[in-house]
PDB file of N, CA, C and O in Angstrom:
ATOM      1  N   MET A   1      14.627 -15.251   2.292  1.00  0.00           N
ATOM      2  CA  MET A   1      14.587 -13.372   3.155  1.00  0.00           C
ATOM      3  C   MET A   1      13.242 -13.687   4.349  1.00  0.00           C
ATOM      4  O   MET A   1      12.905 -12.643   4.907  1.00  0.00           O
ATOM      5  N   GLY A   2      12.544 -14.786   4.756  1.00  0.00           N
ATOM      6  CA  GLY A   2      12.410 -14.779   5.736  1.00  0.00           C
ATOM      7  C   GLY A   2      11.038 -14.668   6.092  1.00  0.00           C
ATOM      8  O   GLY A   2      10.160 -15.530   6.052  1.00  0.00           O
ATOM      9  N   ASP A   3      11.003 -13.890   6.323  1.00  0.00           N
ATOM     10  CA  ASP A   3      10.109 -12.518   6.833  1.00  0.00           C
ATOM     11  C   ASP A   3      10.074 -10.996   6.731  1.00  0.00           C
ATOM     12  O   ASP A   3       8.999 -10.400   6.792  1.00  0.00           O
ATOM     13  N   ASP A   4      11.396 -10.270   6.556  1.00  0.00           N
ATOM     14  CA  ASP A   4      12.597  -9.800   6.630  1.00  0.00           C
ATOM     15  C   ASP A   4      11.578  -8.638   4.644  1.00  0.00           C
ATOM     16  O   ASP A   4      10.964  -9.006   3.643  1.00  0.00           O
ATOM     17  N   THR A   5      11.979  -7.509   5.135  1.00  0.00           N
ATOM     18  CA  THR A   5      11.453  -7.568   3.896  1.00  0.00           C
ATOM     19  C   THR A   5      12.864  -6.611   2.645  1.00  0.00           C
ATOM     20  O   THR A   5      13.197  -5.566   3.203  1.00  0.00           O
ATOM     21  N   SER A   6      13.159  -6.682   2.101  1.00  0.00           N
ATOM     22  CA  SER A   6      13.295  -5.750   0.998  1.00  0.00           C
ATOM     23  C   SER A   6      14.525  -4.766   1.852  1.00  0.00           C
ATOM     24  O   SER A   6      15.640  -5.101   2.253  1.00  0.00           O
ATOM     25  N   CYS A   7      13.744  -3.320   1.939  1.00  0.00           N
ATOM     26  CA  CYS A   7      14.770  -2.520   2.359  1.00  0.00           C
ATOM     27  C   CYS A   7      15.462  -3.054   3.664  1.00  0.00           C
ATOM     28  O   CYS A   7      16.451  -2.387   3.969  1.00  0.00           O
ATOM     29  N   ALA A   8      15.190  -4.047   4.462  1.00  0.00           N
ATOM     30  CA  ALA A   8      15.409  -4.501   5.394  1.00  0.00           C
ATOM     31  C   ALA A   8      17.193  -4.835   4.850  1.00  0.00           C
ATOM     32  O   ALA A   8      17.736  -5.382   5.810  1.00  0.00           O
ATOM     33  N   LEU A   9      18.049  -4.707   3.857  1.00  0.00           N
ATOM     34  CA  LEU A   9      18.934  -5.747   3.364  1.00  0.00           C
ATOM     35  C   LEU A   9      19.676  -4.695   2.747  1.00  0.00           C
ATOM     36  O   LEU A   9      20.601  -4.975   1.985  1.00  0.00           O
ATOM     37  N   ALA A  10      19.177  -2.805   3.150  1.00  0.00           N
ATOM     38  CA  ALA A  10      20.298  -2.162   3.088  1.00  0.00           C
ATOM     39  C   ALA A  10      21.497  -2.471   3.060  1.00  0.00           C
ATOM     40  O   ALA A  10      21.739  -3.522   3.653  1.00  0.00           O
ATOM     41  N   LYS A  11      23.125  -1.512   2.186  1.00  0.00           N
ATOM     42  CA  LYS A  11      24.405  -1.945   2.311  1.00  0.00           C
ATOM     43  C   LYS A  11      24.817  -1.638   4.185  1.00  0.00           C
ATOM     44  O   LYS A  11      25.779  -2.181   4.727  1.00  0.00           O
ATOM     45  N   ASP A  12      23.908  -0.731   4.872  1.00  0.00           N
ATOM     46  CA  ASP A  12      24.547  -0.917   6.367  1.00  0.00           C
ATOM     47  C   ASP A  12      23.034  -1.953   6.672  1.00  0.00           C
ATOM     48  O   ASP A  12      22.580  -0.944   7.212  1.00  0.00           O
ATOM     49  N   GLY A  13      22.391  -2.537   6.753  1.00  0.00           N
ATOM     50  CA  GLY A  13      22.192  -3.272   7.243  1.00  0.00           C
ATOM     51  C   GLY A  13      20.763  -3.071   8.501  1.00  0.00           C
ATOM     52  O   GLY A  13      20.608  -3.524   9.634  1.00  0.00           O
ATOM     53  N   ARG A  14      20.186  -2.463   7.904  1.00  0.00           N
ATOM     54  CA  ARG A  14      19.626  -1.056   8.624  1.00  0.00           C
ATOM     55  C   ARG A  14      17.972  -1.406   7.953  1.00  0.00           C
ATOM     56  O   ARG A  14      17.941  -1.073   6.769  1.00  0.00           O
ATOM     57  N   SER A  15      16.933  -1.859   8.334  1.00  0.00           N
ATOM     58  CA  SER A  15      15.173  -1.102   8.090  1.00  0.00           C
ATOM     59  C   SER A  15      15.437   0.272   7.318  1.00  0.00           C
ATOM     60  O   SER A  15      16.231   1.103   7.758  1.00  0.00           O
ATOM     61  N   HIS A  16      14.729   0.449   6.153  1.00  0.00           N
ATOM     62  CA  HIS A  16      15.286   2.056   5.992  1.00  0.00           C
ATOM     63  C   HIS A  16      13.248   2.246   5.508  1.00  0.00           C
ATOM     64  O   HIS A  16      12.883   2.253   4.332  1.00  0.00           O
ATOM     65  N   PRO A  17      12.228   2.376   6.732  1.00  0.00           N
ATOM     66  CA  PRO A  17      10.450   2.050   6.593  1.00  0.00           C
ATOM     67  C   PRO A  17      10.162   3.011   5.511  1.00  0.00           C
ATOM     68  O   PRO A  17       9.692   2.582   4.456  1.00  0.00           O
ATOM     69  N   ALA A  18      10.344   3.984   5.633  1.00  0.00           N
ATOM     70  CA  ALA A  18       9.930   5.568   4.394  1.00  0.00           C
ATOM     71  C   ALA A  18      10.082   4.926   2.962  1.00  0.00           C
ATOM     72  O   ALA A  18       9.289   5.389   2.142  1.00  0.00           O
ATOM     73  N   GLY A  19      11.177   3.685   2.363  1.00  0.00           N
ATOM     74  CA  GLY A  19      11.121   2.993   0.932  1.00  0.00           C
ATOM     75  C   GLY A  19       9.971   1.862   1.034  1.00  0.00           C
ATOM     76  O   GLY A  19       9.392   1.566  -0.011  1.00  0.00           O
ATOM     77  N   LYS A  20       9.553   1.114   2.421  1.00  0.00           N
ATOM     78  CA  LYS A  20       8.133   0.915   2.132  1.00  0.00           C
ATOM     79  C   LYS A  20       6.998   1.177   2.151  1.00  0.00           C
ATOM     80  O   LYS A  20       5.975   0.534   1.919  1.00  0.00           O
ATOM     81  N   PHE A  21       7.191   2.088   2.419  1.00  0.00           N
ATOM     82  CA  PHE A  21       5.741   3.374   2.231  1.00  0.00           C
ATOM     83  C   PHE A  21       5.463   3.671   0.904  1.00  0.00           C
ATOM     84  O   PHE A  21       4.409   3.369   0.345  1.00  0.00           O
ATOM     85  N   HIS A  22       6.341   4.227   0.421  1.00  0.00           N
ATOM     86  CA  HIS A  22       6.719   4.515  -0.751  1.00  0.00           C
ATOM     87  C   HIS A  22       5.793   2.915  -1.456  1.00  0.00           C
ATOM     88  O   HIS A  22       4.584   2.722  -1.584  1.00  0.00           O
ATOM     89  N   GLU A  23       6.800   2.148  -1.738  1.00  0.00           N
ATOM     90  CA  GLU A  23       6.222   0.701  -2.069  1.00  0.00           C
ATOM     91  C   GLU A  23       4.933   0.618  -2.071  1.00  0.00           C
ATOM     92  O   GLU A  23       4.225   0.431  -3.062  1.00  0.00           O
ATOM     93  N   GLY A  24       4.468   0.803  -0.571  1.00  0.00           N
ATOM     94  CA  GLY A  24       2.931   0.719  -0.405  1.00  0.00           C
ATOM     95  C   GLY A  24       2.079   1.276  -1.187  1.00  0.00           C
ATOM     96  O   GLY A  24       1.125   0.753  -1.763  1.00  0.00           O
ATOM     97  N   ARG A  25       2.546   2.690  -1.209  1.00  0.00           N
ATOM     98  CA  ARG A  25       2.147   3.563  -2.262  1.00  0.00           C
ATOM     99  C   ARG A  25       2.126   3.098  -3.110  1.00  0.00           C
ATOM    100  O   ARG A  25       0.948   2.842  -3.359  1.00  0.00           O
ATOM    101  N   THR A  26       3.129   2.548  -4.303  1.00  0.00           N
ATOM    102  CA  THR A  26       2.836   1.699  -5.354  1.00  0.00           C
ATOM    103  C   THR A  26       2.104   0.803  -5.280  1.00  0.00           C
ATOM    104  O   THR A  26       0.945   0.947  -5.669  1.00  0.00           O
ATOM    105  N   ALA A  27       2.340   0.162  -5.003  1.00  0.00           N
ATOM    106  CA  ALA A  27       0.851  -1.299  -4.513  1.00  0.00           C
ATOM    107  C   ALA A  27      -0.764  -1.393  -4.513  1.00  0.00           C
ATOM    108  O   ALA A  27      -1.628  -2.198  -4.862  1.00  0.00           O
ATOM    109  N   ALA A  28      -0.691  -0.278  -3.998  1.00  0.00           N
ATOM    110  CA  ALA A  28      -1.723  -0.084  -3.731  1.00  0.00           C
ATOM    111  C   ALA A  28      -2.881   0.932  -4.427  1.00  0.00           C
ATOM    112  O   ALA A  28      -4.110   0.994  -4.406  1.00  0.00           O
ATOM    113  N   LEU A  29      -1.665   1.773  -5.123  1.00  0.00           N
ATOM    114  CA  LEU A  29      -2.747   2.061  -6.882  1.00  0.00           C
ATOM    115  C   LEU A  29      -2.592   1.500  -7.999  1.00  0.00           C
ATOM    116  O   LEU A  29      -3.106   1.784  -9.081  1.00  0.00           O
ATOM    117  N   GLY A  30      -1.369   0.128  -7.542  1.00  0.00           N
ATOM    118  CA  GLY A  30      -1.256  -0.967  -8.682  1.00  0.00           C
ATOM    119  C   GLY A  30      -2.276  -1.842  -8.845  1.00  0.00           C
ATOM    120  O   GLY A  30      -2.743  -2.316  -9.880  1.00  0.00           O
ATOM    121  N   GLU A  31      -2.723  -2.090  -7.123  1.00  0.00           N
ATOM    122  CA  GLU A  31      -3.762  -2.483  -7.483  1.00  0.00           C
ATOM    123  C   GLU A  31      -5.202  -2.350  -7.238  1.00  0.00           C
ATOM    124  O   GLU A  31      -5.947  -3.285  -6.941  1.00  0.00           O
ATOM    125  N   LEU A  32      -5.608  -0.880  -7.412  1.00  0.00           N
ATOM    126  CA  LEU A  32      -6.397  -0.135  -7.620  1.00  0.00           C
ATOM    127  C   LEU A  32      -6.725  -0.436  -9.249  1.00  0.00           C
ATOM    128  O   LEU A  32      -7.828  -0.950  -9.433  1.00  0.00           O
ATOM    129  N   LEU A  33      -5.738  -0.128 -10.713  1.00  0.00           N
ATOM    130  CA  LEU A  33      -5.656   0.116 -11.561  1.00  0.00           C
ATOM    131  C   LEU A  33      -5.937  -1.408 -12.057  1.00  0.00           C
ATOM    132  O   LEU A  33      -6.365  -1.263 -13.202  1.00  0.00           O
ATOM    133  N   ARG A  34      -5.907  -2.774 -11.763  1.00  0.00           N
ATOM    134  CA  ARG A  34      -5.635  -4.199 -11.974  1.00  0.00           C
ATOM    135  C   ARG A  34      -7.445  -4.071 -11.462  1.00  0.00           C
ATOM    136  O   ARG A  34      -8.222  -4.617 -12.245  1.00  0.00           O
ATOM    137  N   SER A  35      -7.852  -3.626 -10.653  1.00  0.00           N
ATOM    138  CA  SER A  35      -9.154  -3.931 -10.389  1.00  0.00           C
ATOM    139  C   SER A  35     -10.040  -3.167 -10.778  1.00  0.00           C
ATOM    140  O   SER A  35     -11.034  -3.345 -10.074  1.00  0.00           O
ATOM    141  N   CYS A  36     -10.189  -2.492 -11.446  1.00  0.00           N
ATOM    142  CA  CYS A  36     -10.848  -0.972 -11.519  1.00  0.00           C
ATOM    143  C   CYS A  36     -11.062  -1.784 -13.533  1.00  0.00           C
ATOM    144  O   CYS A  36     -10.146  -2.404 -14.073  1.00  0.00           O
ATOM    145  N   PRO A  37     -12.382  -1.528 -14.185  1.00  0.00           N
ATOM    146  CA  PRO A  37     -12.557  -1.756 -15.579  1.00  0.00           C
ATOM    147  C   PRO A  37     -11.953  -0.275 -16.748  1.00  0.00           C
ATOM    148  O   PRO A  37     -11.825   0.888 -16.367  1.00  0.00           O
ATOM    149  N   THR A  38     -11.824  -0.516 -17.411  1.00  0.00           N
ATOM    150  CA  THR A  38     -11.338  -0.146 -18.930  1.00  0.00           C
ATOM    151  C   THR A  38     -11.821   0.946 -18.496  1.00  0.00           C
ATOM    152  O   THR A  38     -11.022   1.873 -18.356  1.00  0.00           O
ATOM    153  N   ASP A  39     -13.401   1.198 -18.118  1.00  0.00           N
ATOM    154  CA  ASP A  39     -14.227   1.932 -19.106  1.00  0.00           C
ATOM    155  C   ASP A  39     -14.850   2.428 -17.401  1.00  0.00           C
ATOM    156  O   ASP A  39     -15.961   2.049 -17.030  1.00  0.00           O
ATOM    157  N   ALA A  40     -14.250   3.010 -16.805  1.00  0.00           N
ATOM    158  CA  ALA A  40     -15.012   2.906 -15.568  1.00  0.00           C
ATOM    159  C   ALA A  40     -14.986   4.912 -15.198  1.00  0.00           C
ATOM    160  O   ALA A  40     -14.024   5.605 -15.530  1.00  0.00           O
ATOM    161  N   ALA A  41     -16.140   5.435 -14.541  1.00  0.00           N
ATOM    162  CA  ALA A  41     -16.641   6.349 -14.658  1.00  0.00           C
ATOM    163  C   ALA A  41     -15.556   7.424 -12.782  1.00  0.00           C
ATOM    164  O   ALA A  41     -15.406   6.809 -11.727  1.00  0.00           O
ATOM    165  N   GLY A  42     -15.212   8.457 -12.911  1.00  0.00           N
ATOM    166  CA  GLY A  42     -14.647   9.068 -12.355  1.00  0.00           C
ATOM    167  C   GLY A  42     -15.359   8.130 -10.760  1.00  0.00           C
ATOM    168  O   GLY A  42     -14.825   7.537  -9.823  1.00  0.00           O
ATOM    169  N   GLU A  43     -16.208   8.308 -10.993  1.00  0.00           N
ATOM    170  CA  GLU A  43     -16.506   8.044  -9.355  1.00  0.00           C
ATOM    171  C   GLU A  43     -17.126   6.815  -9.188  1.00  0.00           C
ATOM    172  O   GLU A  43     -17.915   6.753  -8.245  1.00  0.00           O
ATOM    173  N   THR A  44     -16.973   5.838  -9.853  1.00  0.00           N
ATOM    174  CA  THR A  44     -16.498   4.658  -9.881  1.00  0.00           C
ATOM    175  C   THR A  44     -15.264   4.254  -8.919  1.00  0.00           C
ATOM    176  O   THR A  44     -15.338   3.753  -7.797  1.00  0.00           O
ATOM    177  N   ILE A  45     -14.039   4.625  -9.702  1.00  0.00           N
ATOM    178  CA  ILE A  45     -12.541   5.062  -9.637  1.00  0.00           C
ATOM    179  C   ILE A  45     -12.753   5.351  -7.649  1.00  0.00           C
ATOM    180  O   ILE A  45     -12.286   4.754  -6.679  1.00  0.00           O
ATOM    181  N   VAL A  46     -13.533   6.360  -7.768  1.00  0.00           N
ATOM    182  CA  VAL A  46     -12.819   7.109  -6.359  1.00  0.00           C
ATOM    183  C   VAL A  46     -13.619   6.269  -5.268  1.00  0.00           C
ATOM    184  O   VAL A  46     -13.062   6.253  -4.170  1.00  0.00           O
ATOM    185  N   ALA A  47     -15.165   5.366  -5.383  1.00  0.00           N
ATOM    186  CA  ALA A  47     -15.878   4.849  -4.550  1.00  0.00           C
ATOM    187  C   ALA A  47     -14.825   3.101  -4.347  1.00  0.00           C
ATOM    188  O   ALA A  47     -14.776   2.433  -3.314  1.00  0.00           O
ATOM    189  N   LEU A  48     -14.273   2.849  -5.394  1.00  0.00           N
ATOM    190  CA  LEU A  48     -13.272   1.985  -5.637  1.00  0.00           C
ATOM    191  C   LEU A  48     -11.835   1.690  -4.398  1.00  0.00           C
ATOM    192  O   LEU A  48     -11.384   0.698  -3.826  1.00  0.00           O
ATOM    193  N   ALA A  49     -11.537   3.018  -4.424  1.00  0.00           N
ATOM    194  CA  ALA A  49     -10.490   3.257  -3.965  1.00  0.00           C
ATOM    195  C   ALA A  49     -10.553   3.289  -2.729  1.00  0.00           C
ATOM    196  O   ALA A  49      -9.653   2.833  -2.023  1.00  0.00           O
ATOM    197  N   ALA A  50     -11.637   3.839  -2.261  1.00  0.00           N
ATOM    198  CA  ALA A  50     -12.175   4.008  -1.011  1.00  0.00           C
ATOM    199  C   ALA A  50     -12.320   2.602  -0.387  1.00  0.00           C
ATOM    200  O   ALA A  50     -11.834   2.398   0.725  1.00  0.00           O
ATOM    201  N   SER A  51     -12.918   1.697  -1.006  1.00  0.00           N
ATOM    202  CA  SER A  51     -13.502   0.491  -0.364  1.00  0.00           C
ATOM    203  C   SER A  51     -11.985  -0.443  -0.729  1.00  0.00           C
ATOM    204  O   SER A  51     -12.175  -1.650  -0.883  1.00  0.00           O
ATOM    205  N   LEU A  52     -10.724  -0.015  -0.851  1.00  0.00           N
ATOM    206  CA  LEU A  52      -9.148  -0.212  -1.145  1.00  0.00           C
ATOM    207  C   LEU A  52      -8.800  -0.258  -0.431  1.00  0.00           C
ATOM    208  O   LEU A  52      -8.151  -1.250  -0.099  1.00  0.00           O
ATOM    209  N   ALA A  53      -9.036   1.180   0.636  1.00  0.00           N
ATOM    210  CA  ALA A  53      -8.687   1.745   1.378  1.00  0.00           C
ATOM    211  C   ALA A  53      -9.362   1.423   3.131  1.00  0.00           C
ATOM    212  O   ALA A  53      -8.972   1.964   4.166  1.00  0.00           O
ATOM    213  N   ASP A  54     -10.186   0.639   3.017  1.00  0.00           N
ATOM    214  CA  ASP A  54     -10.687   0.112   3.838  1.00  0.00           C
ATOM    215  C   ASP A  54     -10.156  -1.447   3.903  1.00  0.00           C
ATOM    216  O   ASP A  54      -9.821  -1.755   5.047  1.00  0.00           O
ATOM    217  N   ARG A  55     -10.016  -2.412   3.009  1.00  0.00           N
ATOM    218  CA  ARG A  55      -9.425  -3.516   3.135  1.00  0.00           C
ATOM    219  C   ARG A  55      -7.996  -3.145   3.471  1.00  0.00           C
ATOM    220  O   ARG A  55      -7.621  -3.429   4.609  1.00  0.00           O
ATOM    221  N   TRP A  56      -6.848  -2.346   2.368  1.00  0.00           N
ATOM    222  CA  TRP A  56      -6.114  -2.350   3.121  1.00  0.00           C
ATOM    223  C   TRP A  56      -5.458  -2.104   4.515  1.00  0.00           C
ATOM    224  O   TRP A  56      -4.360  -2.514   4.890  1.00  0.00           O
ATOM    225  N   ALA A  57      -6.787  -0.993   5.532  1.00  0.00           N
ATOM    226  CA  ALA A  57      -6.343  -1.332   6.458  1.00  0.00           C
ATOM    227  C   ALA A  57      -6.449  -1.916   7.340  1.00  0.00           C
ATOM    228  O   ALA A  57      -5.954  -1.602   8.422  1.00  0.00           O
ATOM    229  N   THR A  58      -7.583  -3.623   6.979  1.00  0.00           N
ATOM    230  CA  THR A  58      -8.060  -4.300   8.179  1.00  0.00           C
ATOM    231  C   THR A  58      -7.056  -5.541   7.552  1.00  0.00           C
ATOM    232  O   THR A  58      -6.832  -6.590   8.156  1.00  0.00           O
ATOM    233  N   ARG A  59      -6.698  -5.315   6.685  1.00  0.00           N
ATOM    234  CA  ARG A  59      -5.135  -6.798   5.666  1.00  0.00           C
ATOM    235  C   ARG A  59      -4.071  -6.742   7.305  1.00  0.00           C
ATOM    236  O   ARG A  59      -3.193  -6.125   7.909  1.00  0.00           O
ATOM    237  N   PRO A  60      -4.637  -7.453   7.327  1.00  0.00           N
ATOM    238  CA  PRO A  60      -3.358  -8.545   8.562  1.00  0.00           C
ATOM    239  C   PRO A  60      -1.531  -8.026   7.726  1.00  0.00           C
ATOM    240  O   PRO A  60      -0.629  -7.864   6.904  1.00  0.00           O
ATOM    241  N   LEU A  61      -1.777  -8.027   8.137  1.00  0.00           N
ATOM    242  CA  LEU A  61       0.956  -7.115   7.825  1.00  0.00           C
ATOM    243  C   LEU A  61       1.052  -8.966   8.186  1.00  0.00           C
ATOM    244  O   LEU A  61       0.510  -9.534   9.134  1.00  0.00           O
ATOM    245  N   PRO A  62       1.891  -9.589   7.126  1.00  0.00           N
ATOM    246  CA  PRO A  62       3.028  -9.888   6.936  1.00  0.00           C
ATOM    247  C   PRO A  62       4.830  -9.363   8.453  1.00  0.00           C
ATOM    248  O   PRO A  62       5.545  -8.398   8.723  1.00  0.00           O
ATOM    249  N   GLY A  63       4.591 -11.061   8.968  1.00  0.00           N
ATOM    250  CA  GLY A  63       6.029 -10.700   9.219  1.00  0.00           C
ATOM    251  C   GLY A  63       6.030 -10.491  10.543  1.00  0.00           C
ATOM    252  O   GLY A  63       7.130 -10.405  11.088  1.00  0.00           O
ATOM    253  N   GLY A  64       4.629 -10.344  11.475  1.00  0.00           N
ATOM    254  CA  GLY A  64       4.325 -10.182  12.245  1.00  0.00           C
ATOM    255  C   GLY A  64       3.908  -8.332  12.512  1.00  0.00           C
ATOM    256  O   GLY A  64       3.675  -7.734  13.562  1.00  0.00           O
ATOM    257  N   GLY A  65       3.931  -8.064  11.732  1.00  0.00           N
ATOM    258  CA  GLY A  65       3.604  -6.724  11.877  1.00  0.00           C
ATOM    259  C   GLY A  65       4.860  -5.444  12.608  1.00  0.00           C
ATOM    260  O   GLY A  65       4.703  -4.784  13.635  1.00  0.00           O
ATOM    261  N   ASP A  66       6.000  -5.430  11.706  1.00  0.00           N
ATOM    262  CA  ASP A  66       6.903  -4.886  12.093  1.00  0.00           C
ATOM    263  C   ASP A  66       7.219  -3.492  11.157  1.00  0.00           C
ATOM    264  O   ASP A  66       7.216  -3.338   9.936  1.00  0.00           O
ATOM    265  N   ARG A  67       7.476  -2.603  12.215  1.00  0.00           N
ATOM    266  CA  ARG A  67       7.523  -1.184  11.782  1.00  0.00           C
ATOM    267  C   ARG A  67       7.782  -0.235  10.090  1.00  0.00           C
ATOM    268  O   ARG A  67       7.717   0.958   9.792  1.00  0.00           O
ATOM    269  N   ASP A  68       8.150  -1.772   9.138  1.00  0.00           N
ATOM    270  CA  ASP A  68       8.177  -1.719   8.400  1.00  0.00           C
ATOM    271  C   ASP A  68       7.263  -2.089   6.622  1.00  0.00           C
ATOM    272  O   ASP A  68       7.185  -1.593   5.498  1.00  0.00           O
ATOM    273  N   TRP A  69       6.619  -3.557   7.597  1.00  0.00           N
ATOM    274  CA  TRP A  69       5.439  -2.674   6.648  1.00  0.00           C
ATOM    275  C   TRP A  69       4.596  -2.583   7.254  1.00  0.00           C
ATOM    276  O   TRP A  69       3.454  -2.832   6.867  1.00  0.00           O
ATOM    277  N   GLU A  70       4.963  -2.119   8.618  1.00  0.00           N
ATOM    278  CA  GLU A  70       2.842  -1.010   8.913  1.00  0.00           C
ATOM    279  C   GLU A  70       3.342   0.178   8.413  1.00  0.00           C
ATOM    280  O   GLU A  70       2.493   1.035   8.656  1.00  0.00           O
ATOM    281  N   SER A  71       4.414   0.735   7.760  1.00  0.00           N
ATOM    282  CA  SER A  71       5.023   1.720   6.684  1.00  0.00           C
ATOM    283  C   SER A  71       4.926   1.228   5.286  1.00  0.00           C
ATOM    284  O   SER A  71       5.415   1.926   4.398  1.00  0.00           O
ATOM    285  N   TYR A  72       4.574   0.542   5.107  1.00  0.00           N
ATOM    286  CA  TYR A  72       3.388  -0.309   3.578  1.00  0.00           C
ATOM    287  C   TYR A  72       2.453  -0.248   3.766  1.00  0.00           C
ATOM    288  O   TYR A  72       1.505   0.017   3.027  1.00  0.00           O
ATOM    289  N   ARG A  73       2.502  -0.451   4.680  1.00  0.00           N
ATOM    290  CA  ARG A  73       0.368  -0.727   4.502  1.00  0.00           C
ATOM    291  C   ARG A  73       0.050   1.252   4.958  1.00  0.00           C
ATOM    292  O   ARG A  73      -1.034   1.736   4.631  1.00  0.00           O
ATOM    293  N   SER A  74       0.790   1.872   5.468  1.00  0.00           N
ATOM    294  CA  SER A  74       0.468   3.001   5.471  1.00  0.00           C
ATOM    295  C   SER A  74       0.198   3.967   4.733  1.00  0.00           C
ATOM    296  O   SER A  74      -0.795   4.674   4.562  1.00  0.00           O
ATOM    297  N   GLY A  75       2.084   3.860   3.951  1.00  0.00           N
ATOM    298  CA  GLY A  75       1.686   4.364   1.674  1.00  0.00           C
ATOM    299  C   GLY A  75       0.452   3.648   1.314  1.00  0.00           C
ATOM    300  O   GLY A  75      -0.450   4.201   0.685  1.00  0.00           O
ATOM    301  N   GLY A  76       0.412   2.664   1.629  1.00  0.00           N
ATOM    302  CA  GLY A  76      -0.869   2.482   0.652  1.00  0.00           C
ATOM    303  C   GLY A  76      -2.008   3.294   0.794  1.00  0.00           C
ATOM    304  O   GLY A  76      -2.257   4.302   0.133  1.00  0.00           O
ATOM    305  N   VAL A  77      -2.855   2.677   1.918  1.00  0.00           N
ATOM    306  CA  VAL A  77      -3.967   3.582   3.073  1.00  0.00           C
ATOM    307  C   VAL A  77      -4.004   5.160   2.438  1.00  0.00           C
ATOM    308  O   VAL A  77      -4.764   5.651   1.603  1.00  0.00           O
ATOM    309  N   GLU A  78      -3.256   5.543   2.927  1.00  0.00           N
ATOM    310  CA  GLU A  78      -2.263   6.523   2.594  1.00  0.00           C
ATOM    311  C   GLU A  78      -2.768   7.344   1.497  1.00  0.00           C
ATOM    312  O   GLU A  78      -3.546   8.260   1.765  1.00  0.00           O
ATOM    313  N   ALA A  79      -2.318   7.059  -0.033  1.00  0.00           N
ATOM    314  CA  ALA A  79      -2.598   6.603  -1.246  1.00  0.00           C
ATOM    315  C   ALA A  79      -3.767   6.619  -1.821  1.00  0.00           C
ATOM    316  O   ALA A  79      -4.111   7.555  -2.543  1.00  0.00           O
ATOM    317  N   LEU A  80      -4.806   5.197  -1.479  1.00  0.00           N
ATOM    318  CA  LEU A  80      -5.970   5.245  -1.801  1.00  0.00           C
ATOM    319  C   LEU A  80      -7.036   6.256  -1.350  1.00  0.00           C
ATOM    320  O   LEU A  80      -7.843   6.680  -2.177  1.00  0.00           O
ATOM    321  N   ARG A  81      -7.079   6.801   0.400  1.00  0.00           N
ATOM    322  CA  ARG A  81      -7.553   7.668   0.738  1.00  0.00           C
ATOM    323  C   ARG A  81      -7.639   9.065   0.286  1.00  0.00           C
ATOM    324  O   ARG A  81      -8.611   9.807   0.427  1.00  0.00           O
ATOM    325  N   GLU A  82      -6.222   9.414  -0.421  1.00  0.00           N
ATOM    326  CA  GLU A  82      -5.666  10.184  -0.945  1.00  0.00           C
ATOM    327  C   GLU A  82      -7.454  10.685  -2.402  1.00  0.00           C
ATOM    328  O   GLU A  82      -8.467  11.379  -2.494  1.00  0.00           O
ATOM    329  N   LEU A  83      -6.792   9.871  -2.983  1.00  0.00           N
ATOM    330  CA  LEU A  83      -7.816   9.253  -4.814  1.00  0.00           C
ATOM    331  C   LEU A  83      -9.063   9.493  -4.506  1.00  0.00           C
ATOM    332  O   LEU A  83      -9.811   9.994  -5.345  1.00  0.00           O
ATOM    333  N   ALA A  84      -9.647   9.063  -2.800  1.00  0.00           N
ATOM    334  CA  ALA A  84     -11.292   8.421  -2.663  1.00  0.00           C
ATOM    335  C   ALA A  84     -11.543   9.998  -2.624  1.00  0.00           C
ATOM    336  O   ALA A  84     -12.511  10.498  -3.197  1.00  0.00           O
ATOM    337  N   ALA A  85     -10.941  10.479  -2.166  1.00  0.00           N
ATOM    338  CA  ALA A  85     -10.943  12.021  -1.634  1.00  0.00           C
ATOM    339  C   ALA A  85     -10.661  13.722  -2.692  1.00  0.00           C
ATOM    340  O   ALA A  85     -10.889  14.922  -2.536  1.00  0.00           O
ATOM    341  N   SER A  86      -9.953  12.683  -3.904  1.00  0.00           N
ATOM    342  CA  SER A  86     -10.758  14.180  -5.208  1.00  0.00           C
ATOM    343  C   SER A  86     -11.717  13.867  -5.828  1.00  0.00           C
ATOM    344  O   SER A  86     -12.242  14.669  -6.600  1.00  0.00           O
TER     345      SER A  86
END
């Protein structure tokens, strides 16, 4: 696939950034779950989500930062910040 995303491999040959946005949300929340201790209190989870959102926001994008990867990162940052605000 090179630097292409799986969303660019749709039958019509166009990319679908909305798919990358939701994939980014899922990936970010999965990363949060993996890094969270099993006995973590709510405040700890919220703080970890905020910290992870900051890291996601500054993480370099693969593929030169095209719109698919920007959508991926935006989805992840949004999901983490929503959780951090709760």
